[in-house]
MDAnalysis code that builds the backbone (N, CA, C; Angstrom):
import MDAnalysis as mda
import numpy as np

u = mda.Universe.empty(681, n_residues=227, atom_resindex=np.repeat(np.arange(227), 3), trajectory=True)
u.add_TopologyAttr("name", ["N", "CA", "C"] * 227)
u.add_TopologyAttr("resid", np.arange(1, 228))
u.add_TopologyAttr("resname", ["UNK", "UNK", "UNK", "UNK", "UNK", "UNK", "UNK", "UNK", "UNK", "UNK", "UNK", "UNK", "UNK", "UNK", "UNK", "UNK", "UNK", "UNK", "UNK", "UNK", "UNK", "UNK", "UNK", "UNK", "UNK", "UNK", "UNK", "UNK", "UNK", "UNK", "UNK", "UNK", "UNK", "UNK", "UNK", "UNK", "UNK", "UNK", "UNK", "UNK", "UNK", "UNK", "UNK", "UNK", "UNK", "UNK", "UNK", "UNK", "UNK", "UNK", "UNK", "UNK", "UNK", "UNK", "UNK", "UNK", "UNK", "UNK", "UNK", "UNK", "UNK", "UNK", "UNK", "UNK", "UNK", "UNK", "UNK", "UNK", "UNK", "UNK", "UNK", "UNK", "UNK", "UNK", "UNK", "UNK", "UNK", "UNK", "UNK", "UNK", "UNK", "UNK", "UNK", "UNK", "UNK", "UNK", "UNK", "UNK", "UNK", "UNK", "UNK", "UNK", "UNK", "UNK", "UNK", "UNK", "UNK", "UNK", "UNK", "UNK", "UNK", "UNK", "UNK", "UNK", "UNK", "UNK", "UNK", "UNK", "UNK", "UNK", "UNK", "UNK", "UNK", "UNK", "UNK", "UNK", "UNK", "UNK", "UNK", "UNK", "UNK", "UNK", "UNK", "UNK", "UNK", "UNK", "UNK", "UNK", "UNK", "UNK", "UNK", "UNK", "UNK", "UNK", "UNK", "UNK", "UNK", "UNK", "UNK", "UNK", "UNK", "UNK", "UNK", "UNK", "UNK", "UNK", "UNK", "UNK", "UNK", "UNK", "UNK", "UNK", "UNK", "UNK", "UNK", "UNK", "UNK", "UNK", "UNK", "UNK", "UNK", "UNK", "UNK", "UNK", "UNK", "UNK", "UNK", "UNK", "UNK", "UNK", "UNK", "UNK", "UNK", "UNK", "UNK", "UNK", "UNK", "UNK", "UNK", "UNK", "UNK", "UNK", "UNK", "UNK", "UNK", "UNK", "UNK", "UNK", "UNK", "UNK", "UNK", "UNK", "UNK", "UNK", "UNK", "UNK", "UNK", "UNK", "UNK", "UNK", "UNK", "UNK", "UNK", "UNK", "UNK", "UNK", "UNK", "UNK", "UNK", "UNK", "UNK", "UNK", "UNK", "UNK", "UNK", "UNK", "UNK", "UNK", "UNK", "UNK", "UNK", "UNK", "UNK", "UNK", "UNK", "UNK", "UNK"])
u.atoms.positions = np.array([
    [-16.532, -2.959, 2.836],
    [-15.617, -3.705, 3.588],
    [-15.887, -5.021, 3.949],
    [-17.083, -4.993, 4.338],
    [-17.629, -6.437, 4.950],
    [-19.306, -6.239, 5.113],
    [-20.117, -7.458, 5.113],
    [-21.665, -7.245, 5.227],
    [-22.139, -8.376, 4.338],
    [-23.306, -8.843, 4.880],
    [-24.170, -9.838, 3.916],
    [-24.500, -9.051, 2.605],
    [-25.018, -7.944, 2.949],
    [-25.655, -7.461, 1.720],
    [-24.774, -7.093, 0.256],
    [-23.649, -6.536, 0.606],
    [-23.049, -6.259, -0.651],
    [-22.212, -7.603, -0.709],
    [-22.098, -8.220, -0.024],
    [-21.404, -9.900, -0.381],
    [-22.292, -10.502, -1.211],
    [-23.646, -10.441, -1.048],
    [-24.663, -11.473, -1.195],
    [-25.192, -10.858, -2.719],
    [-25.693, -9.731, -2.497],
    [-26.728, -9.333, -3.370],
    [-25.765, -8.926, -4.475],
    [-24.890, -8.302, -4.665],
    [-24.038, -8.245, -5.712],
    [-23.689, -9.364, -6.542],
    [-23.866, -10.479, -6.147],
    [-23.446, -11.854, -6.964],
    [-24.557, -12.240, -7.757],
    [-25.648, -11.607, -7.528],
    [-26.865, -12.035, -8.190],
    [-26.742, -11.568, -9.680],
    [-26.993, -12.566, -10.751],
    [-26.733, -12.381, -12.205],
    [-28.126, -11.551, -12.791],
    [-28.075, -10.415, -12.335],
    [-29.583, -9.682, -12.775],
    [-29.265, -8.609, -13.862],
    [-27.815, -8.414, -14.470],
    [-27.541, -7.921, -15.501],
    [-26.653, -6.436, -15.041],
    [-26.674, -6.178, -13.549],
    [-25.909, -4.963, -13.194],
    [-24.407, -5.284, -13.204],
    [-24.166, -6.498, -13.091],
    [-22.651, -6.803, -12.828],
    [-22.028, -5.792, -11.565],
    [-22.508, -5.720, -10.650],
    [-21.863, -4.831, -9.672],
    [-20.745, -5.633, -9.287],
    [-20.510, -6.992, -9.075],
    [-19.435, -7.850, -8.319],
    [-18.071, -7.586, -9.203],
    [-18.110, -6.895, -10.365],
    [-16.901, -6.771, -11.252],
    [-16.470, -5.572, -10.515],
    [-16.977, -4.637, -10.042],
    [-16.412, -3.287, -9.405],
    [-17.509, -2.770, -8.559],
    [-17.316, -2.510, -7.017],
    [-18.137, -2.026, -6.156],
    [-18.660, -0.990, -6.416],
    [-17.906, 0.011, -7.066],
    [-18.295, 1.508, -7.589],
    [-19.085, 1.480, -8.652],
    [-19.456, 0.238, -9.391],
    [-20.585, 0.568, -10.305],
    [-22.121, 0.472, -9.666],
    [-21.997, -0.097, -8.841],
    [-23.348, 0.030, -7.824],
    [-24.321, -1.003, -8.393],
    [-25.041, -1.492, -7.506],
    [-26.150, -2.762, -7.789],
    [-26.916, -2.854, -6.501],
    [-27.720, -4.049, -6.404],
    [-28.672, -4.528, -5.442],
    [-27.898, -4.430, -3.802],
    [-26.588, -4.740, -3.964],
    [-25.845, -4.405, -2.517],
    [-25.250, -3.211, -2.290],
    [-25.588, -2.209, -2.893],
    [-24.868, -0.812, -2.730],
    [-23.885, -0.414, -3.996],
    [-23.262, 0.811, -3.305],
    [-22.419, 1.123, -4.311],
    [-21.103, 1.779, -3.435],
    [-19.943, 1.519, -3.632],
    [-18.808, 2.062, -2.821],
    [-17.633, 2.355, -3.639],
    [-16.770, 3.003, -2.737],
    [-15.707, 3.828, -3.414],
    [-14.436, 3.060, -3.021],
    [-13.347, 3.114, -3.592],
    [-12.121, 2.492, -2.998],
    [-11.218, 3.654, -2.790],
    [-11.063, 3.851, -1.159],
    [-10.320, 5.085, -0.718],
    [-9.601, 4.500, 0.644],
    [-8.790, 5.196, 1.147],
    [-7.981, 4.901, 2.399],
    [-8.563, 5.723, 3.364],
    [-9.580, 5.305, 4.405],
    [-9.932, 5.916, 5.384],
    [-9.119, 6.093, 6.793],
    [-9.175, 7.363, 7.557],
    [-8.669, 7.507, 8.684],
    [-8.160, 6.229, 9.389],
    [-6.920, 5.809, 9.536],
    [-6.788, 4.683, 10.586],
    [-6.705, 3.375, 9.929],
    [-6.712, 3.440, 8.671],
    [-6.524, 2.132, 8.077],
    [-5.312, 2.294, 6.954],
    [-4.529, 0.969, 6.966],
    [-3.004, 1.083, 6.541],
    [-3.283, 0.990, 4.894],
    [-4.287, 0.745, 4.299],
    [-4.397, 0.851, 3.193],
    [-5.658, 0.984, 2.263],
    [-5.780, 1.212, 1.283],
    [-7.018, 1.633, 0.499],
    [-7.846, 0.429, 0.713],
    [-9.432, 0.592, 0.618],
    [-10.508, -0.563, 0.790],
    [-11.595, 0.033, 0.079],
    [-12.377, -0.950, -0.433],
    [-13.576, -0.828, -0.855],
    [-14.617, -0.440, 0.353],
    [-15.252, 0.891, 0.400],
    [-15.937, 1.212, 1.539],
    [-16.837, 2.258, 1.343],
    [-17.499, 3.108, 2.113],
    [-18.227, 3.995, 1.952],
    [-17.175, 5.287, 2.179],
    [-18.137, 6.647, 2.057],
    [-17.419, 7.690, 2.420],
    [-17.059, 8.593, 1.254],
    [-15.959, 9.478, 1.228],
    [-15.699, 10.146, -0.110],
    [-15.541, 11.652, 0.118],
    [-15.701, 12.238, -0.779],
    [-15.868, 13.710, -1.205],
    [-16.966, 14.046, -2.012],
    [-18.065, 14.486, -1.560],
    [-19.500, 14.607, -2.237],
    [-18.987, 15.975, -2.960],
    [-18.210, 16.947, -2.754],
    [-18.340, 18.195, -3.293],
    [-17.640, 17.792, -4.928],
    [-16.723, 16.635, -4.888],
    [-16.266, 16.501, -6.226],
    [-16.851, 15.257, -6.848],
    [-17.746, 14.836, -6.269],
    [-18.703, 13.630, -6.662],
    [-18.132, 12.382, -6.484],
    [-17.107, 12.348, -5.979],
    [-16.295, 10.931, -5.796],
    [-16.783, 10.594, -4.493],
    [-17.724, 10.164, -4.133],
    [-18.627, 10.045, -3.027],
    [-19.425, 8.604, -3.173],
    [-19.555, 7.697, -2.071],
    [-20.476, 6.431, -2.086],
    [-22.290, 6.824, -1.959],
    [-22.464, 8.099, -2.026],
    [-23.723, 8.792, -2.019],
    [-24.280, 8.574, -3.317],
    [-25.570, 8.153, -3.496],
    [-26.370, 8.207, -4.441],
    [-27.622, 9.207, -4.285],
    [-27.945, 9.992, -5.228],
    [-29.146, 10.874, -5.361],
    [-30.039, 9.908, -6.088],
    [-31.016, 9.842, -5.050],
    [-32.213, 9.430, -5.535],
    [-33.855, 9.819, -5.215],
    [-34.688, 9.776, -6.072],
    [-36.000, 10.165, -6.033],
    [-36.752, 8.908, -5.112],
    [-37.301, 9.338, -3.760],
    [-37.729, 8.538, -3.013],
    [-39.335, 8.214, -3.094],
    [-40.151, 7.325, -2.636],
    [-41.642, 7.038, -2.822],
    [-42.020, 8.202, -2.543],
    [-41.557, 9.265, -1.566],
    [-42.089, 10.343, -1.159],
    [-42.231, 11.525, -2.229],
    [-41.450, 11.062, -3.507],
    [-41.163, 12.312, -4.579],
    [-40.347, 13.206, -4.333],
    [-39.409, 13.055, -3.175],
    [-38.271, 13.813, -2.722],
    [-37.007, 13.394, -2.939],
    [-35.795, 14.409, -3.126],
    [-34.575, 13.711, -3.577],
    [-33.972, 13.618, -2.404],
    [-33.431, 12.285, -2.425],
    [-32.655, 12.000, -1.230],
    [-31.247, 11.911, -1.815],
    [-30.279, 12.168, -0.640],
    [-28.546, 11.676, -1.337],
    [-28.103, 11.001, 0.056],
    [-27.861, 9.739, -0.083],
    [-27.173, 8.958, 1.029],
    [-26.567, 7.881, 0.513],
    [-25.899, 7.368, 1.253],
    [-25.123, 5.921, 1.206],
    [-26.362, 4.933, 1.196],
    [-27.326, 4.723, 2.136],
    [-28.315, 4.234, 2.367],
    [-29.179, 4.096, 0.962],
    [-29.104, 5.012, 0.235],
    [-30.148, 5.248, -1.039],
    [-29.471, 4.210, -2.099],
    [-28.366, 3.807, -1.925],
    [-27.553, 3.136, -3.186],
    [-28.055, 1.873, -3.051],
    [-28.583, 1.144, -1.721],
    [-29.270, -0.019, -1.815],
    [-30.933, -0.051, -1.919],
    [-31.625, 1.165, -1.013],
    [-33.071, 0.899, -1.052],
    [-33.471, 1.424, -2.590],
    [-32.894, 2.250, -3.231],
    [-33.316, 2.390, -4.545],
    [-33.768, 1.383, -5.667],
    [-33.364, 0.126, -5.306],
    [-33.718, -1.338, -5.686],
    [-34.442, -1.816, -5.142],
    [-35.164, -1.787, -4.061],
    [-35.766, -2.227, -3.081],
    [-37.121, -3.131, -3.788],
    [-37.596, -2.533, -4.436],
    [-38.867, -3.172, -4.899],
    [-38.434, -4.702, -5.767],
    [-37.410, -4.252, -6.737],
    [-36.686, -5.325, -7.471],
    [-36.240, -6.433, -6.980],
    [-35.594, -6.353, -5.967],
    [-35.050, -7.391, -5.210],
    [-35.645, -8.303, -4.237],
    [-36.869, -7.544, -3.892],
    [-38.024, -8.106, -2.548],
    [-38.572, -9.197, -3.800],
    [-39.229, -8.429, -4.724],
    [-39.930, -9.296, -5.773],
    [-39.023, -10.638, -6.495],
    [-37.914, -10.448, -6.358],
    [-36.931, -11.508, -7.049],
    [-36.888, -12.562, -5.859],
    [-36.943, -11.993, -4.512],
    [-36.715, -13.395, -3.855],
    [-38.076, -14.005, -3.654],
    [-39.042, -12.954, -3.678],
    [-40.509, -13.986, -3.674],
    [-40.506, -15.014, -4.823],
    [-40.080, -14.463, -5.977],
    [-40.113, -15.412, -7.061],
    [-39.462, -16.752, -6.830],
    [-38.352, -16.548, -6.317],
    [-37.426, -17.379, -5.849],
    [-37.850, -18.507, -4.947],
    [-38.753, -18.053, -3.983],
    [-39.671, -19.172, -3.048],
    [-40.339, -19.676, -4.097],
    [-41.155, -19.129, -5.107],
    [-42.279, -19.701, -6.031],
    [-41.624, -21.092, -6.573],
    [-40.320, -20.724, -7.058],
    [-39.725, -21.625, -8.021],
    [-39.493, -22.871, -7.320],
    [-39.402, -23.062, -5.915],
    [-39.110, -24.039, -5.404],
    [-40.147, -24.859, -5.019],
    [-41.503, -24.313, -5.469],
    [-42.607, -25.302, -4.938],
    [-43.831, -25.221, -6.353],
    [-43.278, -24.464, -7.530],
    [-44.285, -24.455, -8.786],
    [-43.095, -24.668, -9.904],
    [-43.769, -25.450, -10.991],
    [-43.463, -25.693, -12.198],
    [-43.052, -24.373, -12.854],
    [-42.410, -24.767, -14.023],
    [-42.209, -23.525, -14.792],
    [-43.310, -22.691, -15.269],
    [-44.239, -23.278, -15.582],
    [-45.396, -22.718, -16.207],
    [-46.349, -22.172, -15.154],
    [-46.134, -22.292, -13.995],
    [-47.047, -21.596, -12.777],
    [-45.981, -20.721, -11.871],
    [-45.062, -20.234, -12.619],
    [-44.047, -19.064, -11.927],
    [-43.855, -18.438, -12.737],
    [-43.350, -17.137, -11.873],
    [-42.970, -16.016, -13.260],
    [-41.245, -15.932, -13.012],
    [-40.975, -15.516, -14.520],
    [-39.244, -15.620, -14.582],
    [-39.065, -14.165, -15.324],
    [-37.726, -13.747, -14.960],
    [-37.332, -12.695, -15.730],
    [-37.077, -12.439, -16.956],
    [-37.366, -11.068, -17.447],
    [-37.274, -10.689, -18.972],
    [-35.966, -11.218, -19.192],
    [-35.700, -11.387, -20.462],
    [-34.478, -11.945, -21.094],
    [-33.995, -10.520, -22.082],
    [-33.174, -9.718, -21.371],
    [-32.675, -8.446, -22.342],
    [-31.609, -8.706, -23.219],
    [-31.938, -7.842, -24.381],
    [-30.947, -7.840, -25.443],
    [-30.750, -6.232, -25.988],
    [-29.345, -6.217, -25.936],
    [-29.256, -4.525, -26.483],
    [-28.675, -4.005, -27.714],
    [-28.998, -3.940, -28.563],
    [-27.994, -3.567, -30.043],
    [-27.378, -4.873, -30.294],
    [-28.223, -5.602, -30.380],
    [-28.128, -7.270, -30.667],
    [-27.163, -8.065, -29.707],
    [-26.881, -7.378, -28.605],
    [-26.046, -8.153, -27.629],
    [-27.067, -8.853, -26.702],
    [-26.931, -10.329, -26.578],
    [-28.017, -11.064, -25.294],
    [-26.996, -11.261, -24.406],
    [-27.495, -11.953, -23.181],
    [-26.699, -12.074, -22.013],
    [-26.836, -11.126, -20.954],
    [-26.077, -11.295, -19.986],
    [-25.715, -9.963, -18.847],
    [-24.662, -9.341, -18.749],
    [-23.596, -9.292, -19.463],
    [-22.597, -8.722, -19.569],
    [-22.779, -7.517, -19.906],
    [-21.906, -6.506, -19.343],
    [-21.843, -4.852, -19.722],
    [-21.480, -4.880, -20.981],
    [-22.231, -3.975, -21.630],
    [-21.970, -3.290, -23.006],
    [-21.178, -2.360, -22.938],
    [-19.980, -2.368, -23.699],
    [-18.886, -1.004, -23.557],
    [-18.829, -0.653, -24.702],
    [-19.266, 0.744, -25.009],
    [-19.177, 1.612, -26.112],
    [-18.684, 2.835, -25.952],
    [-17.890, 3.287, -27.259],
    [-16.969, 4.450, -27.302],
    [-18.152, 5.599, -28.065],
    [-18.306, 6.806, -27.275],
    [-19.209, 7.869, -27.731],
    [-18.047, 9.254, -27.600],
    [-18.472, 10.302, -28.421],
    [-17.946, 11.600, -28.546],
    [-19.024, 12.540, -28.001],
    [-18.720, 13.751, -27.138],
    [-19.729, 14.694, -27.138],
    [-20.190, 15.484, -28.484],
    [-21.831, 15.360, -28.152],
    [-22.280, 16.009, -29.300],
    [-22.723, 14.848, -30.339],
    [-22.606, 13.964, -30.342],
    [-22.912, 12.725, -30.954],
    [-23.959, 11.665, -30.386],
    [-25.117, 11.467, -31.111],
    [-26.023, 10.343, -30.378],
    [-25.545, 9.111, -30.578],
    [-26.033, 8.298, -29.548],
    [-25.508, 6.991, -29.658],
    [-26.958, 6.176, -29.299],
    [-27.354, 5.455, -30.266],
    [-28.658, 4.655, -30.247],
    [-28.674, 3.327, -29.122],
    [-29.408, 3.126, -28.597],
    [-29.422, 1.908, -27.539],
    [-30.908, 1.328, -28.142],
    [-30.819, 0.220, -28.480],
    [-31.960, -0.458, -28.872],
    [-32.346, -2.013, -28.206],
    [-33.284, -1.963, -27.675],
    [-33.697, -3.277, -26.988],
    [-35.041, -3.889, -27.220],
    [-35.311, -3.530, -28.595],
    [-36.497, -3.837, -29.035],
    [-36.936, -5.419, -29.188],
    [-35.706, -6.066, -29.108],
    [-35.770, -7.318, -29.068],
    [-35.745, -8.326, -27.846],
    [-36.107, -7.544, -26.617],
    [-35.987, -8.055, -25.179],
    [-37.148, -8.528, -25.845],
    [-37.269, -9.888, -24.750],
    [-38.640, -10.996, -24.555],
    [-38.910, -11.285, -23.382],
    [-40.018, -11.983, -23.047],
    [-39.884, -12.517, -21.640],
    [-40.212, -14.167, -21.842],
    [-39.525, -14.656, -21.111],
    [-39.679, -16.387, -21.143],
    [-41.027, -16.779, -20.973],
    [-41.734, -15.949, -20.099],
    [-43.176, -16.534, -20.042],
    [-44.284, -15.957, -21.042],
    [-43.961, -15.342, -22.087],
    [-44.413, -15.029, -22.796],
    [-45.385, -13.620, -22.774],
    [-44.938, -12.896, -21.855],
    [-45.675, -11.948, -21.346],
    [-45.183, -10.607, -22.211],
    [-46.470, -9.971, -22.921],
    [-46.200, -8.998, -23.860],
    [-45.725, -7.471, -23.463],
    [-46.156, -7.457, -21.976],
    [-46.523, -6.088, -21.506],
    [-45.044, -5.795, -20.700],
    [-44.335, -5.315, -21.137],
    [-42.927, -5.204, -20.551],
    [-42.673, -3.676, -20.613],
    [-41.966, -3.250, -19.444],
    [-41.793, -1.845, -19.091],
    [-40.332, -1.636, -18.929],
    [-40.291, -0.431, -19.943],
    [-38.532, -0.280, -20.135],
    [-38.256, 0.929, -19.609],
    [-37.233, 1.214, -18.837],
    [-36.693, 2.136, -17.995],
    [-35.341, 2.215, -18.245],
    [-34.846, 3.362, -18.982],
    [-33.166, 3.574, -19.075],
    [-32.970, 4.827, -18.392],
    [-31.769, 4.635, -17.475],
    [-31.356, 5.840, -16.690],
    [-30.052, 6.178, -16.928],
    [-29.714, 7.321, -16.432],
    [-28.080, 7.424, -16.124],
    [-27.830, 7.266, -14.885],
    [-27.083, 6.289, -14.541],
    [-26.570, 6.032, -13.045],
    [-25.510, 7.072, -12.776],
    [-25.542, 8.129, -12.735],
    [-24.567, 9.191, -12.871],
    [-23.183, 9.223, -11.750],
    [-23.588, 8.597, -10.695],
    [-22.407, 8.275, -9.820],
    [-21.695, 6.829, -10.104],
    [-22.108, 6.009, -10.866],
    [-21.448, 4.570, -11.063],
    [-20.386, 5.006, -11.589],
    [-19.084, 4.124, -11.276],
    [-17.901, 4.419, -11.962],
    [-16.835, 5.326, -11.580],
    [-17.079, 5.821, -10.691],
    [-16.241, 7.262, -10.103],
    [-14.757, 7.147, -9.528],
    [-14.459, 5.770, -9.448],
    [-13.302, 5.739, -8.845],
    [-11.842, 5.343, -10.048],
    [-11.295, 6.642, -9.923],
    [-10.195, 6.702, -10.828],
    [-10.699, 7.293, -12.415],
    [-11.974, 8.096, -12.466],
    [-12.477, 8.246, -13.953],
    [-13.001, 9.741, -13.512],
    [-13.286, 10.250, -14.729],
    [-14.250, 11.654, -14.970],
    [-15.575, 10.849, -15.174],
    [-16.391, 11.711, -14.312],
    [-17.944, 11.152, -14.654],
    [-18.694, 12.123, -15.929],
    [-19.029, 11.647, -16.707],
    [-19.462, 12.404, -17.889],
    [-20.746, 12.789, -17.970],
    [-21.112, 13.914, -18.574],
    [-22.867, 14.239, -18.504],
    [-23.420, 13.707, -19.710],
    [-24.570, 13.779, -19.698],
    [-25.385, 12.929, -20.912],
    [-26.738, 13.425, -20.995],
    [-27.035, 13.640, -22.114],
    [-28.563, 13.761, -22.229],
    [-29.406, 12.585, -23.015],
    [-30.680, 12.065, -22.188],
    [-30.978, 10.579, -22.632],
    [-32.764, 10.918, -23.102],
    [-32.935, 10.515, -24.304],
    [-34.158, 10.679, -24.929],
    [-34.756, 9.053, -25.036],
    [-35.869, 8.825, -24.868],
    [-36.825, 7.829, -24.842],
    [-36.632, 7.068, -23.653],
    [-36.641, 7.777, -22.632],
    [-36.399, 6.840, -21.088],
    [-37.410, 5.565, -20.858],
    [-38.456, 5.723, -21.500],
    [-39.307, 4.936, -20.905],
    [-39.889, 3.805, -22.443],
    [-39.021, 4.213, -23.292],
    [-39.194, 2.965, -24.535],
    [-38.185, 1.920, -24.792],
    [-38.536, 1.269, -25.788],
    [-37.621, 0.078, -25.772],
    [-36.287, 0.357, -26.564],
    [-36.443, 1.783, -26.990],
    [-35.094, 2.199, -27.952],
    [-35.075, 3.749, -27.345],
    [-33.667, 3.951, -27.035],
    [-33.022, 5.248, -26.210],
    [-32.096, 5.728, -27.117],
    [-31.897, 6.979, -26.970],
    [-30.700, 7.828, -27.820],
    [-30.083, 8.707, -26.329],
    [-28.617, 8.405, -26.579],
    [-27.890, 8.730, -25.593],
    [-27.125, 9.949, -26.171],
    [-26.933, 11.151, -25.691],
    [-25.878, 12.063, -26.258],
    [-25.160, 12.746, -25.112],
    [-23.893, 12.479, -25.275],
    [-22.948, 12.863, -24.081],
    [-22.624, 14.580, -24.717],
    [-22.913, 15.254, -23.283],
    [-22.855, 16.838, -23.598],
    [-21.620, 17.279, -23.034],
    [-21.084, 16.496, -22.261],
    [-19.641, 16.735, -21.669],
    [-18.707, 15.863, -21.169],
    [-17.339, 15.901, -21.469],
    [-16.732, 14.689, -20.642],
    [-16.559, 14.871, -19.046],
    [-16.798, 15.753, -18.710],
    [-16.930, 15.806, -17.112],
    [-18.025, 16.422, -16.571],
    [-18.815, 16.052, -15.916],
    [-19.901, 16.623, -15.171],
    [-19.426, 17.993, -14.017],
    [-20.178, 18.681, -13.954],
    [-19.807, 20.127, -13.147],
    [-19.716, 19.326, -11.602],
    [-18.656, 19.835, -10.901],
    [-18.511, 19.611, -9.463],
    [-19.674, 20.430, -8.713],
    [-19.684, 19.554, -7.355],
    [-20.885, 20.185, -6.646],
    [-20.387, 21.683, -5.871],
    [-18.831, 21.621, -5.981],
    [-17.999, 22.700, -5.447],
    [-17.427, 23.524, -6.489],
    [-17.324, 24.648, -6.807],
    [-17.012, 24.990, -8.224],
    [-15.266, 25.119, -8.056],
    [-15.003, 25.283, -6.563],
    [-13.412, 25.544, -6.293],
    [-12.427, 24.099, -6.729],
    [-13.171, 23.034, -6.766],
    [-12.611, 21.670, -7.460],
    [-12.173, 21.784, -8.640],
    [-10.834, 21.630, -9.018],
    [-10.361, 21.635, -10.248],
    [-10.652, 20.994, -11.563],
    [-11.018, 21.611, -12.568],
    [-11.504, 20.719, -13.845],
    [-10.818, 19.312, -14.205],
    [-11.511, 18.634, -14.729],
    [-10.985, 17.288, -14.899],
    [-10.645, 17.249, -16.559],
    [-9.379, 16.417, -16.854],
    [-9.179, 16.181, -18.225],
    [-9.154, 14.813, -18.463],
    [-9.049, 14.554, -20.108],
    [-9.109, 13.306, -20.606],
    [-10.694, 12.922, -20.875],
    [-10.747, 11.490, -21.037],
    [-11.996, 11.325, -21.334],
    [-12.880, 11.011, -20.085],
    [-14.141, 10.726, -20.539],
    [-15.358, 10.506, -19.238],
    [-15.785, 9.166, -19.243],
    [-16.499, 8.925, -18.533],
    [-17.330, 7.549, -18.494],
    [-18.656, 7.653, -17.974],
    [-20.008, 7.428, -18.725],
    [-21.010, 7.034, -18.267],
    [-21.833, 5.922, -18.239],
    [-22.358, 5.443, -16.906],
    [-23.102, 4.396, -16.715],
    [-24.797, 4.313, -17.436],
    [-24.954, 4.045, -18.263],
    [-26.578, 4.015, -18.730],
    [-27.355, 2.595, -18.241],
    [-28.214, 2.411, -17.503],
    [-28.821, 1.148, -16.803],
    [-30.226, 1.075, -17.541],
    [-30.460, -0.022, -18.269],
    [-31.669, -0.634, -18.370],
    [-32.629, -1.535, -17.700],
    [-33.966, -1.185, -17.106],
    [-34.332, -2.052, -16.179],
    [-35.447, -2.219, -17.053],
    [-35.837, -3.563, -17.127],
    [-37.089, -4.045, -17.777],
    [-37.769, -4.842, -16.912],
    [-39.171, -4.606, -16.667],
    [-39.855, -5.009, -15.612],
    [-41.090, -5.726, -16.235],
    [-41.509, -6.982, -16.016],
    [-42.542, -7.609, -16.418],
    [-43.714, -7.433, -15.720],
    [-45.074, -7.859, -16.294],
    [-46.137, -7.592, -15.705],
    [-46.716, -9.105, -14.883],
    [-45.629, -9.897, -14.481],
    [-46.213, -10.969, -13.957],
    [-46.323, -10.820, -12.317],
    [-46.552, -11.981, -11.549],
    [-46.630, -11.993, -10.309],
    [-45.868, -12.880, -9.242],
    [-44.593, -12.412, -8.635],
    [-44.384, -10.629, -8.545],
    [-43.727, -10.430, -9.987],
    [-43.911, -9.254, -10.044],
    [-43.225, -8.301, -11.234],
    [-41.778, -8.468, -11.039],
    [-40.954, -8.990, -11.958],
    [-39.488, -9.249, -12.032],
    [-38.795, -8.217, -12.928],
    [-37.932, -7.711, -12.470],
    [-36.819, -7.022, -13.294],
    [-35.263, -7.353, -13.510],
    [-35.147, -7.265, -14.790],
    [-33.847, -7.678, -15.691],
    [-33.070, -6.505, -15.792],
    [-31.856, -6.051, -15.851],
    [-31.078, -4.828, -16.398],
    [-30.365, -5.511, -17.347],
    [-29.718, -4.315, -18.014],
    [-28.483, -4.380, -18.577],
    [-27.826, -2.975, -18.446],
    [-26.423, -3.283, -18.300],
    [-25.453, -2.048, -18.016],
    [-24.678, -1.630, -19.475],
    [-24.927, -0.236, -19.626],
    [-24.219, -0.035, -21.041],
    [-23.037, 1.192, -20.382],
    [-21.935, 0.934, -20.667],
    [-20.560, 1.677, -20.161],
    [-20.102, 2.680, -21.339],
    [-20.472, 4.024, -21.395],
    [-19.977, 4.520, -22.209],
    [-18.338, 5.402, -22.040],
    [-17.514, 5.248, -22.719],
    [-16.358, 6.029, -22.512],
    [-16.472, 7.220, -23.592],
    [-16.306, 8.225, -23.162],
    [-16.834, 9.761, -23.503],
    [-15.499, 10.340, -24.010],
    [-15.506, 10.846, -25.290],
    [-14.152, 11.533, -25.889],
    [-14.774, 12.767, -26.149],
    [-13.741, 13.890, -26.046],
    [-13.941, 15.181, -26.232],
    [-14.561, 15.355, -27.708],
    [-14.830, 16.042, -28.058],
    [-15.251, 16.427, -29.663],
    [-14.208, 16.659, -30.535],
    [-14.146, 15.951, -31.344],
    [-13.136, 15.479, -32.376],
    [-12.937, 17.052, -33.251],
    [-11.971, 17.834, -33.440],
    [-11.942, 19.078, -34.038],
    [-11.972, 19.059, -35.490],
])
């Protein structure tokens, strides 16, 4: 609803495009559209119902190796990346291009830029995501690729699909939808109908100093298996 972190960090053009939809999640956190008690209308804020997965909490593995579920995790999960980004921006104020590090330029399935990529998918049918043409503007050859399913992203007004992801640490990943709807945490919650949505995030980190990360968001609309 307010605050410097979601207002500012969500506007950085890093490929997450969280400014388009607060429930997509990004450096400024992830929020949902709901009407809290005492409000006269719905707002983008925290809260929700974790049992049906319509919640502003993220499930993240921390540096301690343990699983954490919290609203705060929606921000600290990106901490290394955004702190390094700000360190690099300070370098840019005093160093010329050759003596500063710059973010990788990510290309997925032939699409460059930072805009999200929208794809249609069907349960049981693999979708290939190819980022082999990603490059670094400083000529660094050692790039780390990390694909992951942001399972909580895009939950407002949509069914969250289940997927299987192969090749998570390589330039080319294969995503196979396994269900239009992920299982609810509370089995009594009614089953969902229609199509589902799954957000796949590619994070590419270079080997410079400081190490910089660029992202690309791929949004799958998952349809049931065709008879």
